[in-house]
N, C-alpha and C positions, 0 to 999 in steps of 0.2 A: 168092328167097334167093340171095345171091352165093356163089361158090365159096370166097372167102376166109373167109366166115362158117362155112361147112361144115368147112373144114380146121381151123379153130381149135377146133371142138367136140370133146369126147371121144368115144370109141367108144360108150359107154353113152348119151350124149346123142343121138348119131346114130341109134342103134337105136330109141330112143324117138321121135325125130322122124320116122323112116321109118314106124314103126307108125301114128303120128298122121296122117301124110300119106296113107297107104294107106286109112285109115278115112275121111278126108275125100274121097278119090277115089271110094270106094264110094258115099258119100252124094251126091256130085255126079252120078255116073252114074245113080243112082236118080231124082234130080230131073230129069235130062235125059230119061229114059225116060217120066216122067210129064208132061213139058212144063212143069215149074216152074223150070227152071234160068234164073236171071237173068243170070249171067255165064258164058257158054260158054268164054271164054278162061281162066277160073280152072282148068278141068279140064286144059287143056294145061300151065299153069304148075305145077300140082301134080305132074303126070306127069314133067315135066322135073326138078323138085326131087328127086323120088324117084330118078331116074336119076343125078343128081349125087351124092346120098348113097351110092347103091350103088357108084358108081365110086370114091369116096374109101374106102369100107369095103373093097372088094376090093384096092385099092392097099395099104392098111395090112396086110391079111392076107398079101399077097405079101411085103411087107417083113419081117413077123414070121417067115415061113417061111424066109427067107434067113438069118436070124440064128441 
């Protein structure tokens, strides 16, 4: 997911997407522990997407506090 796509999303959409990605991350970690993970790189991509979303959300929160 590109940062431009994330910035264009609303805060509610971002929170929903973050929850979904965290859920996916949990499932990927469980698959990794059981040795059934087919795409190990997907775990890394999901973790980065969550970080991008959290960055945009915190930036928006700081901007809201300034106003």
